[in-house]
Structures are given as structure tokens and as C-alpha cells.
N, C-alpha and C positions, 0 to 999 in steps of 0.2 A: 490432558488425555492425548497421548501420542497417536492413537488410532483415529481420533477425530480430526486432528490437524494434519495427518499424513506426513509427519516429520519425525526424525529420530530424536532421541533424548538429547543427543549432543547438539543437534541443530536448534532444538528448542532452548537449551541452556545458553547457547551462543547468542541467539536472538534476544533472549531475556537479559543477558548480561550487557548486550549492546544498548538496549533501551535504558537499563538502570544506569549505565555509565554516562549516557547522554543526559539523563535526568540529574545526575550528581555533579555535572560540570556547570551548574549554575541555573539550569532551567528545570525547576522542580515543581512546575505547575500541575503536572498530572494531566489527565484528560477529563474534561467536564462531561456531564450527561448530554448536554446539547451538542458538543463536538462528536460524541459517540453516535448520537442519533443522526446527525448530518452525514457522517461517514457511512452509517448503515443505509441511509437513503441513497447515497451514491452507489453502494453495493447492490441495491435493488435493481440497478440498471446495468449490471455487469455485462450482459450480452451486448448492449449498445456500447459500453466502454471498450469491450474487446474489439468491436468493429472499428471504432475510431482509433484505437491504439494501433491496429493493423494498418490503417491508412498512414499513420505516422511512419511506421517501419517501411511500408511499401514506397513511400516518398523519400526514403533515405534520411528521414529526420531522427534526431535523438529524442528519447522520451525522458525529460528531466523534470524537475520540480514545477517549473512554470507550465510544462505540458500537462502534468497531472491536474494542476489547478484549472487550466483551460478546459480539459476534458470533463472535469466534474461540473463546471459551469454550463458547458454546452449540452451534455448528456442528461444530467440530473438537476440542472438549475439550482445548484448549491455552490456556496463559497466555502471551500475547505480551509480551515484555519491553518496558517503556516506551521504551527506546532504539530498538527496532525500530519501534514505533508512530511515534516521532518521525521516523525515517528515511522511513517510508512516506509520512507527511504532507509531508515536505520534498520528496519526489519527485513525489507525485501531486496535491498541493493547488496547482493552477495559479494561482489568483487570491489565494492567501495569506489566505483567510478562516477558516482553521482548521477547515474542513469539507470533506468529500469528496462529490463528486457522482458519479452513476453514470458519467457521461462521463469524469470524472477518474480513476476507479479501476477499477471492474468491467469496463467496456468495453475498457480498455487491457489489463488482465490476461487477459481472454478472448481478445482478439486474439493476444496472445503465446502463449497456451496452444494455439491452433489452428495455429500455424506448424509446418511439418514439421521 
């Protein structure tokens, strides 16, 4: 539902194709229910995640896969599976630089979280 995700059909299609492409290149594990629940627990702490990510950017640090793993551990006391981290980057890393910006990640998730 494009209204719920706040993205155009072409962005949705592009993200879906990127995930499918990643899955078809050898890693076809999918996402387990436990991985999904762990990521949801992480998202329950999105306000705290946003603060810590802002600290990364204010310090001039890059927000990469290791940063996401560390933030999840510090903020939500969870260990995100490397596969989930790869999927997150596949979806949210718009420019393919292996880094997430606030615009690419936090703002999109916060938009989604505020939808009715």
C-alpha cells in the first residue's frame, strides 16, 4: 500500500527488486519470524535510535553496517542478524555507498511509524 509506506510505486518496485535480486544471488534464506521480531523490537526504540544516529553524524562518523549493529545492541539490547542488516541496507541505501543517511533511514522509518 503506497499510502502507508509513503513511497511511490516506482520506489517500492525498485526496493522490492533489489531485495529479490540480493536473495537470488545465493542467499535465499528469507527472513525468519525471530529475525522479524528482533527487528521490530529494535524499531520500538526508534526515538532512541534517532538520537544515537544523530550523535554519529554530529561526530562526523559514517553510519555503516557495523554502526547499525552497535546501535541496535546499545539502544534495544538486541543482536541484529547480519542478513537483516544486509536487507536494511539493500532497502534504505539509496545511493549504494554502503552508508545510511538520516534521510535514507530514520526519516523514512519515522514517517512509517506515524501513519495511522
